[in-house]
PDB file with SEQRES, HELIX, SHEET and CRYST1 records, atoms N, CA, C and O in Angstrom:
SEQRES   1 A   71  MET VAL SER THR GLY SER ALA ALA SER GLY ALA ALA ALA          
SEQRES   2 A   71  ALA SER ALA VAL ASP VAL PRO ALA VAL GLU ARG GLU VAL          
SEQRES   3 A   71  GLN ASN GLY LEU ASP GLY LEU LYS ASP LYS LEU PHE ARG          
SEQRES   4 A   71  LEU GLU LEU ARG ARG GLN ALA GLY THR ILE SER GLU GLU          
SEQRES   5 A   71  ASP TYR ALA ARG GLU ARG ALA ARG THR GLU GLN ILE LEU          
SEQRES   6 A   71  ARG GLU LEU VAL ARG GLY                                      
HELIX    1 AA1 THR A    4  ALA A   46  1                                  43    
HELIX    2 AA2 GLU A   51  ARG A   70  1                                  20    
CRYST1    1.000    1.000    1.000  90.00  90.00  90.00 P 1           1          
ATOM      1  N   MET A   1     -45.091 265.334  76.163  1.00  0.00           N  
ATOM      2  CA  MET A   1     -45.772 264.278  76.883  1.00  0.00           C  
ATOM      3  C   MET A   1     -44.734 263.397  77.567  1.00  0.00           C  
ATOM      4  O   MET A   1     -43.697 263.094  76.976  1.00  0.00           O  
ATOM      5  N   VAL A   2     -44.999 262.979  78.812  1.00  0.00           N  
ATOM      6  CA  VAL A   2     -44.081 262.152  79.585  1.00  0.00           C  
ATOM      7  C   VAL A   2     -44.365 260.697  79.298  1.00  0.00           C  
ATOM      8  O   VAL A   2     -45.520 260.272  79.306  1.00  0.00           O  
ATOM      9  N   SER A   3     -43.316 259.927  79.043  1.00  0.00           N  
ATOM     10  CA  SER A   3     -43.514 258.501  78.790  1.00  0.00           C  
ATOM     11  C   SER A   3     -43.818 257.779  80.095  1.00  0.00           C  
ATOM     12  O   SER A   3     -43.459 258.253  81.172  1.00  0.00           O  
ATOM     13  N   THR A   4     -44.471 256.651  79.996  1.00  0.00           N  
ATOM     14  CA  THR A   4     -44.845 255.872  81.166  1.00  0.00           C  
ATOM     15  C   THR A   4     -43.620 255.433  81.952  1.00  0.00           C  
ATOM     16  O   THR A   4     -43.643 255.413  83.183  1.00  0.00           O  
ATOM     17  N   GLY A   5     -42.552 255.082  81.250  1.00  0.00           N  
ATOM     18  CA  GLY A   5     -41.329 254.628  81.909  1.00  0.00           C  
ATOM     19  C   GLY A   5     -40.731 255.702  82.796  1.00  0.00           C  
ATOM     20  O   GLY A   5     -40.344 255.415  83.929  1.00  0.00           O  
ATOM     21  N   SER A   6     -40.645 256.935  82.307  1.00  0.00           N  
ATOM     22  CA  SER A   6     -40.049 257.995  83.122  1.00  0.00           C  
ATOM     23  C   SER A   6     -40.976 258.400  84.263  1.00  0.00           C  
ATOM     24  O   SER A   6     -40.495 258.787  85.328  1.00  0.00           O  
ATOM     25  N   ALA A   7     -42.288 258.323  84.072  1.00  0.00           N  
ATOM     26  CA  ALA A   7     -43.225 258.637  85.152  1.00  0.00           C  
ATOM     27  C   ALA A   7     -43.110 257.604  86.257  1.00  0.00           C  
ATOM     28  O   ALA A   7     -43.145 257.946  87.439  1.00  0.00           O  
ATOM     29  N   ALA A   8     -42.972 256.346  85.878  1.00  0.00           N  
ATOM     30  CA  ALA A   8     -42.829 255.281  86.870  1.00  0.00           C  
ATOM     31  C   ALA A   8     -41.512 255.412  87.619  1.00  0.00           C  
ATOM     32  O   ALA A   8     -41.469 255.216  88.834  1.00  0.00           O  
ATOM     33  N   SER A   9     -40.433 255.743  86.906  1.00  0.00           N  
ATOM     34  CA  SER A   9     -39.150 255.888  87.583  1.00  0.00           C  
ATOM     35  C   SER A   9     -39.157 257.110  88.491  1.00  0.00           C  
ATOM     36  O   SER A   9     -38.514 257.099  89.541  1.00  0.00           O  
ATOM     37  N   GLY A  10     -39.873 258.166  88.105  1.00  0.00           N  
ATOM     38  CA  GLY A  10     -40.000 259.351  88.950  1.00  0.00           C  
ATOM     39  C   GLY A  10     -40.749 259.025  90.229  1.00  0.00           C  
ATOM     40  O   GLY A  10     -40.373 259.489  91.305  1.00  0.00           O  
ATOM     41  N   ALA A  11     -41.805 258.231  90.122  1.00  0.00           N  
ATOM     42  CA  ALA A  11     -42.572 257.824  91.308  1.00  0.00           C  
ATOM     43  C   ALA A  11     -41.717 256.940  92.206  1.00  0.00           C  
ATOM     44  O   ALA A  11     -41.778 257.052  93.430  1.00  0.00           O  
ATOM     45  N   ALA A  12     -40.925 256.070  91.607  1.00  0.00           N  
ATOM     46  CA  ALA A  12     -40.056 255.196  92.398  1.00  0.00           C  
ATOM     47  C   ALA A  12     -39.000 256.017  93.129  1.00  0.00           C  
ATOM     48  O   ALA A  12     -38.678 255.734  94.283  1.00  0.00           O  
ATOM     49  N   ALA A  13     -38.460 257.032  92.459  1.00  0.00           N  
ATOM     50  CA  ALA A  13     -37.449 257.888  93.100  1.00  0.00           C  
ATOM     51  C   ALA A  13     -38.061 258.667  94.253  1.00  0.00           C  
ATOM     52  O   ALA A  13     -37.430 258.826  95.298  1.00  0.00           O  
ATOM     53  N   ALA A  14     -39.290 259.155  94.075  1.00  0.00           N  
ATOM     54  CA  ALA A  14     -39.962 259.896  95.149  1.00  0.00           C  
ATOM     55  C   ALA A  14     -40.201 258.982  96.342  1.00  0.00           C  
ATOM     56  O   ALA A  14     -40.035 259.397  97.489  1.00  0.00           O  
ATOM     57  N   SER A  15     -40.589 257.748  96.077  1.00  0.00           N  
ATOM     58  CA  SER A  15     -40.805 256.792  97.166  1.00  0.00           C  
ATOM     59  C   SER A  15     -39.508 256.492  97.897  1.00  0.00           C  
ATOM     60  O   SER A  15     -39.494 256.401  99.124  1.00  0.00           O  
ATOM     61  N   ALA A  16     -38.434 256.340  97.167  1.00  0.00           N  
ATOM     62  CA  ALA A  16     -37.143 256.035  97.775  1.00  0.00           C  
ATOM     63  C   ALA A  16     -36.688 257.176  98.674  1.00  0.00           C  
ATOM     64  O   ALA A  16     -36.060 256.933  99.705  1.00  0.00           O  
ATOM     65  N   VAL A  17     -36.988 258.396  98.307  1.00  0.00           N  
ATOM     66  CA  VAL A  17     -36.607 259.556  99.107  1.00  0.00           C  
ATOM     67  C   VAL A  17     -37.437 259.608 100.383  1.00  0.00           C  
ATOM     68  O   VAL A  17     -36.922 259.989 101.434  1.00  0.00           O  
ATOM     69  N   ASP A  18     -38.691 259.239 100.314  1.00  0.00           N  
ATOM     70  CA  ASP A  18     -39.586 259.322 101.462  1.00  0.00           C  
ATOM     71  C   ASP A  18     -39.344 258.225 102.493  1.00  0.00           C  
ATOM     72  O   ASP A  18     -39.567 258.451 103.682  1.00  0.00           O  
ATOM     73  N   VAL A  19     -38.899 257.060 102.077  1.00  0.00           N  
ATOM     74  CA  VAL A  19     -38.724 255.935 102.986  1.00  0.00           C  
ATOM     75  C   VAL A  19     -37.744 256.250 104.120  1.00  0.00           C  
ATOM     76  O   VAL A  19     -38.086 256.008 105.278  1.00  0.00           O  
ATOM     77  N   PRO A  20     -36.561 256.768 103.855  1.00  0.00           N  
ATOM     78  CA  PRO A  20     -35.656 257.088 104.973  1.00  0.00           C  
ATOM     79  C   PRO A  20     -36.245 258.128 105.928  1.00  0.00           C  
ATOM     80  O   PRO A  20     -36.040 258.043 107.139  1.00  0.00           O  
ATOM     81  N   ALA A  21     -36.968 259.098 105.393  1.00  0.00           N  
ATOM     82  CA  ALA A  21     -37.579 260.117 106.249  1.00  0.00           C  
ATOM     83  C   ALA A  21     -38.629 259.491 107.155  1.00  0.00           C  
ATOM     84  O   ALA A  21     -38.709 259.813 108.341  1.00  0.00           O  
ATOM     85  N   VAL A  22     -39.423 258.606 106.597  1.00  0.00           N  
ATOM     86  CA  VAL A  22     -40.451 257.920 107.390  1.00  0.00           C  
ATOM     87  C   VAL A  22     -39.797 257.036 108.441  1.00  0.00           C  
ATOM     88  O   VAL A  22     -40.253 256.993 109.583  1.00  0.00           O  
ATOM     89  N   GLU A  23     -38.737 256.333 108.071  1.00  0.00           N  
ATOM     90  CA  GLU A  23     -38.037 255.476 109.031  1.00  0.00           C  
ATOM     91  C   GLU A  23     -37.455 256.289 110.183  1.00  0.00           C  
ATOM     92  O   GLU A  23     -37.485 255.851 111.333  1.00  0.00           O  
ATOM     93  N   ARG A  24     -36.926 257.474 109.874  1.00  0.00           N  
ATOM     94  CA  ARG A  24     -36.398 258.356 110.940  1.00  0.00           C  
ATOM     95  C   ARG A  24     -37.516 258.803 111.870  1.00  0.00           C  
ATOM     96  O   ARG A  24     -37.348 258.820 113.089  1.00  0.00           O  
ATOM     97  N   GLU A  25     -38.659 259.167 111.292  1.00  0.00           N  
ATOM     98  CA  GLU A  25     -39.795 259.594 112.116  1.00  0.00           C  
ATOM     99  C   GLU A  25     -40.252 258.471 113.038  1.00  0.00           C  
ATOM    100  O   GLU A  25     -40.516 258.696 114.219  1.00  0.00           O  
ATOM    101  N   VAL A  26     -40.342 257.275 112.499  1.00  0.00           N  
ATOM    102  CA  VAL A  26     -40.768 256.123 113.302  1.00  0.00           C  
ATOM    103  C   VAL A  26     -39.762 255.859 114.406  1.00  0.00           C  
ATOM    104  O   VAL A  26     -40.146 255.627 115.552  1.00  0.00           O  
ATOM    105  N   GLN A  27     -38.485 255.891 114.079  1.00  0.00           N  
ATOM    106  CA  GLN A  27     -37.450 255.643 115.080  1.00  0.00           C  
ATOM    107  C   GLN A  27     -37.498 256.696 116.176  1.00  0.00           C  
ATOM    108  O   GLN A  27     -37.410 256.372 117.361  1.00  0.00           O  
ATOM    109  N   ASN A  28     -37.638 257.969 115.777  1.00  0.00           N  
ATOM    110  CA  ASN A  28     -37.736 259.041 116.766  1.00  0.00           C  
ATOM    111  C   ASN A  28     -38.971 258.854 117.634  1.00  0.00           C  
ATOM    112  O   ASN A  28     -38.926 259.065 118.846  1.00  0.00           O  
ATOM    113  N   GLY A  29     -40.065 258.461 117.011  1.00  0.00           N  
ATOM    114  CA  GLY A  29     -41.291 258.212 117.760  1.00  0.00           C  
ATOM    115  C   GLY A  29     -41.123 257.052 118.728  1.00  0.00           C  
ATOM    116  O   GLY A  29     -41.570 257.117 119.873  1.00  0.00           O  
ATOM    117  N   LEU A  30     -40.475 255.991 118.261  1.00  0.00           N  
ATOM    118  CA  LEU A  30     -40.249 254.830 119.118  1.00  0.00           C  
ATOM    119  C   LEU A  30     -39.310 255.166 120.267  1.00  0.00           C  
ATOM    120  O   LEU A  30     -39.527 254.728 121.397  1.00  0.00           O  
ATOM    121  N   ASP A  31     -38.269 255.941 119.983  1.00  0.00           N  
ATOM    122  CA  ASP A  31     -37.344 256.352 121.053  1.00  0.00           C  
ATOM    123  C   ASP A  31     -38.065 257.193 122.096  1.00  0.00           C  
ATOM    124  O   ASP A  31     -37.850 257.024 123.296  1.00  0.00           O  
ATOM    125  N   GLY A  32     -38.921 258.100 121.637  1.00  0.00           N  
ATOM    126  CA  GLY A  32     -39.685 258.927 122.561  1.00  0.00           C  
ATOM    127  C   GLY A  32     -40.624 258.100 123.418  1.00  0.00           C  
ATOM    128  O   GLY A  32     -40.747 258.333 124.620  1.00  0.00           O  
ATOM    129  N   LEU A  33     -41.288 257.132 122.797  1.00  0.00           N  
ATOM    130  CA  LEU A  33     -42.189 256.257 123.547  1.00  0.00           C  
ATOM    131  C   LEU A  33     -41.427 255.402 124.547  1.00  0.00           C  
ATOM    132  O   LEU A  33     -41.889 255.180 125.666  1.00  0.00           O  
ATOM    133  N   LYS A  34     -40.261 254.926 124.139  1.00  0.00           N  
ATOM    134  CA  LYS A  34     -39.428 254.130 125.045  1.00  0.00           C  
ATOM    135  C   LYS A  34     -39.049 254.953 126.272  1.00  0.00           C  
ATOM    136  O   LYS A  34     -39.139 254.479 127.405  1.00  0.00           O  
ATOM    137  N   ASP A  35     -38.626 256.184 126.034  1.00  0.00           N  
ATOM    138  CA  ASP A  35     -38.261 257.065 127.148  1.00  0.00           C  
ATOM    139  C   ASP A  35     -39.458 257.349 128.047  1.00  0.00           C  
ATOM    140  O   ASP A  35     -39.341 257.356 129.272  1.00  0.00           O  
ATOM    141  N   LYS A  36     -40.612 257.582 127.422  1.00  0.00           N  
ATOM    142  CA  LYS A  36     -41.822 257.868 128.204  1.00  0.00           C  
ATOM    143  C   LYS A  36     -42.199 256.669 129.076  1.00  0.00           C  
ATOM    144  O   LYS A  36     -42.533 256.835 130.249  1.00  0.00           O  
ATOM    145  N   LEU A  37     -42.146 255.475 128.511  1.00  0.00           N  
ATOM    146  CA  LEU A  37     -42.466 254.271 129.287  1.00  0.00           C  
ATOM    147  C   LEU A  37     -41.458 254.053 130.412  1.00  0.00           C  
ATOM    148  O   LEU A  37     -41.827 253.650 131.515  1.00  0.00           O  
ATOM    149  N   PHE A  38     -40.203 254.316 130.131  1.00  0.00           N  
ATOM    150  CA  PHE A  38     -39.164 254.162 131.151  1.00  0.00           C  
ATOM    151  C   PHE A  38     -39.407 255.112 132.316  1.00  0.00           C  
ATOM    152  O   PHE A  38     -39.348 254.705 133.477  1.00  0.00           O  
ATOM    153  N   ARG A  39     -39.681 256.382 132.007  1.00  0.00           N  
ATOM    154  CA  ARG A  39     -39.954 257.362 133.072  1.00  0.00           C  
ATOM    155  C   ARG A  39     -41.215 257.000 133.845  1.00  0.00           C  
ATOM    156  O   ARG A  39     -41.277 257.171 135.063  1.00  0.00           O  
ATOM    157  N   LEU A  40     -42.214 256.501 133.135  1.00  0.00           N  
ATOM    158  CA  LEU A  40     -43.453 256.089 133.779  1.00  0.00           C  
ATOM    159  C   LEU A  40     -43.204 254.945 134.758  1.00  0.00           C  
ATOM    160  O   LEU A  40     -43.727 254.947 135.873  1.00  0.00           O  
ATOM    161  N   GLU A  41     -42.405 253.973 134.334  1.00  0.00           N  
ATOM    162  CA  GLU A  41     -42.075 252.851 135.211  1.00  0.00           C  
ATOM    163  C   GLU A  41     -41.255 253.302 136.418  1.00  0.00           C  
ATOM    164  O   GLU A  41     -41.453 252.806 137.527  1.00  0.00           O  
ATOM    165  N   LEU A  42     -40.341 254.237 136.205  1.00  0.00           N  
ATOM    166  CA  LEU A  42     -39.563 254.768 137.326  1.00  0.00           C  
ATOM    167  C   LEU A  42     -40.467 255.453 138.343  1.00  0.00           C  
ATOM    168  O   LEU A  42     -40.305 255.281 139.552  1.00  0.00           O  
ATOM    169  N   ARG A  43     -41.415 256.227 137.840  1.00  0.00           N  
ATOM    170  CA  ARG A  43     -42.351 256.907 138.743  1.00  0.00           C  
ATOM    171  C   ARG A  43     -43.185 255.895 139.521  1.00  0.00           C  
ATOM    172  O   ARG A  43     -43.457 256.085 140.706  1.00  0.00           O  
ATOM    173  N   ARG A  44     -43.586 254.824 138.852  1.00  0.00           N  
ATOM    174  CA  ARG A  44     -44.375 253.785 139.529  1.00  0.00           C  
ATOM    175  C   ARG A  44     -43.550 253.128 140.628  1.00  0.00           C  
ATOM    176  O   ARG A  44     -44.028 252.939 141.746  1.00  0.00           O  
ATOM    177  N   GLN A  45     -42.310 252.783 140.303  1.00  0.00           N  
ATOM    178  CA  GLN A  45     -41.430 252.141 141.275  1.00  0.00           C  
ATOM    179  C   GLN A  45     -41.139 253.067 142.455  1.00  0.00           C  
ATOM    180  O   GLN A  45     -41.012 252.611 143.591  1.00  0.00           O  
ATOM    181  N   ALA A  46     -41.034 254.368 142.182  1.00  0.00           N  
ATOM    182  CA  ALA A  46     -40.748 255.336 143.240  1.00  0.00           C  
ATOM    183  C   ALA A  46     -41.998 255.689 144.050  1.00  0.00           C  
ATOM    184  O   ALA A  46     -41.907 256.308 145.110  1.00  0.00           O  
ATOM    185  N   GLY A  47     -43.156 255.290 143.542  1.00  0.00           N  
ATOM    186  CA  GLY A  47     -44.398 255.592 144.250  1.00  0.00           C  
ATOM    187  C   GLY A  47     -44.871 257.020 144.077  1.00  0.00           C  
ATOM    188  O   GLY A  47     -45.633 257.524 144.902  1.00  0.00           O  
ATOM    189  N   THR A  48     -44.427 257.684 143.008  1.00  0.00           N  
ATOM    190  CA  THR A  48     -44.813 259.077 142.795  1.00  0.00           C  
ATOM    191  C   THR A  48     -45.978 259.233 141.822  1.00  0.00           C  
ATOM    192  O   THR A  48     -46.308 260.349 141.421  1.00  0.00           O  
ATOM    193  N   ILE A  49     -46.595 258.126 141.444  1.00  0.00           N  
ATOM    194  CA  ILE A  49     -47.753 258.162 140.565  1.00  0.00           C  
ATOM    195  C   ILE A  49     -48.766 257.150 141.082  1.00  0.00           C  
ATOM    196  O   ILE A  49     -48.398 256.047 141.487  1.00  0.00           O  
ATOM    197  N   SER A  50     -50.032 257.522 141.070  1.00  0.00           N  
ATOM    198  CA  SER A  50     -51.070 256.604 141.534  1.00  0.00           C  
ATOM    199  C   SER A  50     -51.248 255.487 140.506  1.00  0.00           C  
ATOM    200  O   SER A  50     -50.886 255.635 139.339  1.00  0.00           O  
ATOM    201  N   GLU A  51     -51.802 254.387 140.953  1.00  0.00           N  
ATOM    202  CA  GLU A  51     -52.044 253.265 140.031  1.00  0.00           C  
ATOM    203  C   GLU A  51     -53.008 253.669 138.929  1.00  0.00           C  
ATOM    204  O   GLU A  51     -52.856 253.235 137.787  1.00  0.00           O  
ATOM    205  N   GLU A  52     -53.999 254.495 139.254  1.00  0.00           N  
ATOM    206  CA  GLU A  52     -54.951 254.962 138.234  1.00  0.00           C  
ATOM    207  C   GLU A  52     -54.250 255.804 137.175  1.00  0.00           C  
ATOM    208  O   GLU A  52     -54.456 255.608 135.977  1.00  0.00           O  
ATOM    209  N   ASP A  53     -53.415 256.749 137.626  1.00  0.00           N  
ATOM    210  CA  ASP A  53     -52.685 257.588 136.683  1.00  0.00           C  
ATOM    211  C   ASP A  53     -51.705 256.754 135.861  1.00  0.00           C  
ATOM    212  O   ASP A  53     -51.542 256.971 134.661  1.00  0.00           O  
ATOM    213  N   TYR A  54     -51.061 255.805 136.519  1.00  0.00           N  
ATOM    214  CA  TYR A  54     -50.127 254.923 135.818  1.00  0.00           C  
ATOM    215  C   TYR A  54     -50.854 254.155 134.715  1.00  0.00           C  
ATOM    216  O   TYR A  54     -50.400 254.119 133.571  1.00  0.00           O  
ATOM    217  N   ALA A  55     -51.987 253.541 135.066  1.00  0.00           N  
ATOM    218  CA  ALA A  55     -52.741 252.747 134.094  1.00  0.00           C  
ATOM    219  C   ALA A  55     -53.213 253.619 132.934  1.00  0.00           C  
ATOM    220  O   ALA A  55     -53.155 253.199 131.778  1.00  0.00           O  
ATOM    221  N   ARG A  56     -53.677 254.823 133.233  1.00  0.00           N  
ATOM    222  CA  ARG A  56     -54.155 255.726 132.195  1.00  0.00           C  
ATOM    223  C   ARG A  56     -53.008 256.137 131.259  1.00  0.00           C  
ATOM    224  O   ARG A  56     -53.160 256.094 130.038  1.00  0.00           O  
ATOM    225  N   GLU A  57     -51.878 256.531 131.823  1.00  0.00           N  
ATOM    226  CA  GLU A  57     -50.734 256.947 131.009  1.00  0.00           C  
ATOM    227  C   GLU A  57     -50.165 255.785 130.204  1.00  0.00           C  
ATOM    228  O   GLU A  57     -49.774 255.954 129.050  1.00  0.00           O  
ATOM    229  N   ARG A  58     -50.123 254.630 130.805  1.00  0.00           N  
ATOM    230  CA  ARG A  58     -49.615 253.437 130.110  1.00  0.00           C  
ATOM    231  C   ARG A  58     -50.514 253.091 128.924  1.00  0.00           C  
ATOM    232  O   ARG A  58     -50.023 252.795 127.834  1.00  0.00           O  
ATOM    233  N   ALA A  59     -51.839 253.128 129.139  1.00  0.00           N  
ATOM    234  CA  ALA A  59     -52.781 252.829 128.063  1.00  0.00           C  
ATOM    235  C   ALA A  59     -52.669 253.856 126.941  1.00  0.00           C  
ATOM    236  O   ALA A  59     -52.723 253.496 125.765  1.00  0.00           O  
ATOM    237  N   ARG A  60     -52.513 255.123 127.291  1.00  0.00           N  
ATOM    238  CA  ARG A  60     -52.372 256.178 126.291  1.00  0.00           C  
ATOM    239  C   ARG A  60     -51.102 255.967 125.473  1.00  0.00           C  
ATOM    240  O   ARG A  60     -51.113 256.114 124.251  1.00  0.00           O  
ATOM    241  N   THR A  61     -50.024 255.629 126.140  1.00  0.00           N  
ATOM    242  CA  THR A  61     -48.754 255.407 125.450  1.00  0.00           C  
ATOM    243  C   THR A  61     -48.825 254.178 124.550  1.00  0.00           C  
ATOM    244  O   THR A  61     -48.297 254.193 123.438  1.00  0.00           O  
ATOM    245  N   GLU A  62     -49.467 253.124 125.019  1.00  0.00           N  
ATOM    246  CA  GLU A  62     -49.621 251.917 124.199  1.00  0.00           C  
ATOM    247  C   GLU A  62     -50.471 252.202 122.968  1.00  0.00           C  
ATOM    248  O   GLU A  62     -50.212 251.646 121.900  1.00  0.00           O  
ATOM    249  N   GLN A  63     -51.481 253.059 123.099  1.00  0.00           N  
ATOM    250  CA  GLN A  63     -52.306 253.426 121.951  1.00  0.00           C  
ATOM    251  C   GLN A  63     -51.479 254.179 120.915  1.00  0.00           C  
ATOM    252  O   GLN A  63     -51.603 253.928 119.717  1.00  0.00           O  
ATOM    253  N   ILE A  64     -50.643 255.092 121.370  1.00  0.00           N  
ATOM    254  CA  ILE A  64     -49.762 255.832 120.462  1.00  0.00           C  
ATOM    255  C   ILE A  64     -48.827 254.863 119.746  1.00  0.00           C  
ATOM    256  O   ILE A  64     -48.588 254.999 118.546  1.00  0.00           O  
ATOM    257  N   LEU A  65     -48.303 253.894 120.474  1.00  0.00           N  
ATOM    258  CA  LEU A  65     -47.416 252.890 119.883  1.00  0.00           C  
ATOM    259  C   LEU A  65     -48.136 252.100 118.810  1.00  0.00           C  
ATOM    260  O   LEU A  65     -47.585 251.890 117.729  1.00  0.00           O  
ATOM    261  N   ARG A  66     -49.355 251.655 119.082  1.00  0.00           N  
ATOM    262  CA  ARG A  66     -50.121 250.913 118.079  1.00  0.00           C  
ATOM    263  C   ARG A  66     -50.344 251.751 116.829  1.00  0.00           C  
ATOM    264  O   ARG A  66     -50.205 251.251 115.713  1.00  0.00           O  
ATOM    265  N   GLU A  67     -50.685 253.013 117.008  1.00  0.00           N  
ATOM    266  CA  GLU A  67     -50.911 253.895 115.857  1.00  0.00           C  
ATOM    267  C   GLU A  67     -49.630 254.117 115.065  1.00  0.00           C  
ATOM    268  O   GLU A  67     -49.651 254.153 113.835  1.00  0.00           O  
ATOM    269  N   LEU A  68     -48.536 254.262 115.763  1.00  0.00           N  
ATOM    270  CA  LEU A  68     -47.249 254.468 115.100  1.00  0.00           C  
ATOM    271  C   LEU A  68     -46.833 253.244 114.297  1.00  0.00           C  
ATOM    272  O   LEU A  68     -46.326 253.371 113.183  1.00  0.00           O  
ATOM    273  N   VAL A  69     -47.044 252.077 114.852  1.00  0.00           N  
ATOM    274  CA  VAL A  69     -46.648 250.840 114.181  1.00  0.00           C  
ATOM    275  C   VAL A  69     -47.541 250.593 112.957  1.00  0.00           C  
ATOM    276  O   VAL A  69     -47.064 250.103 111.933  1.00  0.00           O  
ATOM    277  N   ARG A  70     -48.804 250.922 113.058  1.00  0.00           N  
ATOM    278  CA  ARG A  70     -49.717 250.724 111.930  1.00  0.00           C  
ATOM    279  C   ARG A  70     -49.424 251.686 110.797  1.00  0.00           C  
ATOM    280  O   ARG A  70     -49.746 251.408 109.642  1.00  0.00           O  
ATOM    281  N   GLY A  71     -48.816 252.813 111.119  1.00  0.00           N  
ATOM    282  CA  GLY A  71     -48.456 253.784 110.090  1.00  0.00           C  
ATOM    283  C   GLY A  71     -49.552 254.710 109.852  1.00  0.00           C  
ATOM    284  O   GLY A  71     -49.434 255.604 109.014  1.00  0.00           O  
TER     285      GLY A  71                                                      
END                                                                             
């Protein structure tokens, strides 16, 4: 039988291992979103995207950002 102390420490160790992985995923996601927004803004400035397409892509990207931040 496993004692409560060792079960709790095992859960804490598992959480500690997962936190850096989650932080990397979030950072990678944020970097990708940053790049996507940057390219979108460049296209808008260059006039290679319609205002409707720009607004739609911007809203979609902002939704992804909200979901990523909420976890």
